[in-house]
Residue, then its C-alpha position, 0 to 999 in steps of 0.5 A: x219871232x217871225x213876222x208874216x205878210x198877207x198870203x204867207x204860210x208857216x209851219x207851227x209844229x214841225x219847226x217847234x217839236x213838242x208844241x201842243x198848246x198855243x195862244x192866239x192873241x188878237x189886238x187892235x186900236x181905234x184910229x178915228x171914231x167919234x160916233x158916240x157908240x161903243x166900238x166893240x171888236x170880237x174875236x171869233x173862231x170857226x172849226x172847219x172840216x175838209x169840205x170847208x164847212x163848220x163841223x157843227x153848232x159847237x164849231x162856232x166860237x164867239x162871245x156867247x159860246x166860248x169853247x168848242x165841245x171838246x174843250x180844246x179851243x177856248x176864247x178869252x173874255x170879251x174886251x169891249x174897248x180895245x184899250x191899251x197895248x197887247x192882246x185884246x182878246x185871245x184864243x187858247x188852242x190845245x192842238x193835241x186835243x182838236x177833234x180829228x174832223x177839224x181840218x182848220x180853225x179860222x180866226x176872225x175879227x168882227x165888229x159887233x153891230x157894225x151896220x147899225x153903228x155905222x162902223x167899219x175896219x177903216x176906223x181900226x188901226x194896228x190890228x194883229x194876230x200873233x201865236x204864242x207857245x202857251x207852255x213857255x210864253x214864247x211868241x212864235x209868229x206875228x201877222x200885222x193886218x196893215x192893209x187898208x180895209x175901208x168898208x169891211x166889217x169883219x176879217x178872216x185874219x188867219x187860219x190854223x190848219x192840218x197839213x200832213x199830220x202837222x199844224x200850219x198857220x196861214x196869214x189870210x187877211x181877207x175882209x168881209x161885209x155883212x156881219x157875223x151872220x154872213x160870216x157864219x153862213x160862209x161856213x155853212x151855219x145859220x147865226x139865227 
């Protein structure tokens, strides 16, 4: 298993011949929060074309739209507490089935209703993204989001993207503010 740092990129399919089905696991813990509200983090994915824009309305994968129109990218259920060890939410990707116009899949974590609940990533600890070969359960890589995100309400955690006919993984770790609407708008979608 390879451990990545922010900004690193690694090949997925070239070094793992025959790899077609992966599971992206996202996990987190709360380190200090007693505001009386539920603290609900959500995994979100955007299917993005070569121009950096979402490929259509079905290209926004979240708790109300758990798979893309091709069925090649599927989000697990909505874990509303982050309790326990291991993955809190997962996204399964059939790399061979991803539509040809999708250049990259942006994997994000968003705090649900962060502004109204006065929550941010400064209250979250031990966040990680990992990629597992879904055929044999082997963990291929892990990226621990160890940076101190104090005011951000969401993260673009990683990107899985095409490069010369192969799939690669990029450890992005970029925080953002403004909720799901702002994130969707950055990919050319309205979240209304």
